[in-house]
C-alpha positions, 0 to 999 in steps of 0.5 A: 499499499502507498499511502498511509490511511485516511484516519491518519495512524500509518499501515502497519506492513508499510516500512517508512521508504515505502510511504508516499504523498500524493504529490509522489504519486501523481508527479508520474503521472504523465505523457510526453507526447514527441512528433519526430517530423515537426521535433516537437514536444508535449507533456500531457497530464490527465486527470485519475479518471483517464488512467483508471479507464486506461490503466496499461501499457496496452491500453494508453497506446489503442486508445492513442491510436485510435483516437488518433486514426481516423475511422475506414484507413487501410492499415497497409497501404501508401498513405498511412504512416 
């Protein structure tokens, strides 16, 4: 368990080195988007609902693939990059 209980008493099985604050956990919830063609980048900071909906790397990859490609695209076509 990463966080102490809501009542303020620490988890008896949790060591001091395992304790993390909410700020420390949320500071890692960033997605770096890099456009190599345009040589630009941006950082996205999705909310908790996003991470609960698309937990795991495969689900995130599918989300962005479906979001950024138009419907009916031929995956082996000459215009697909």
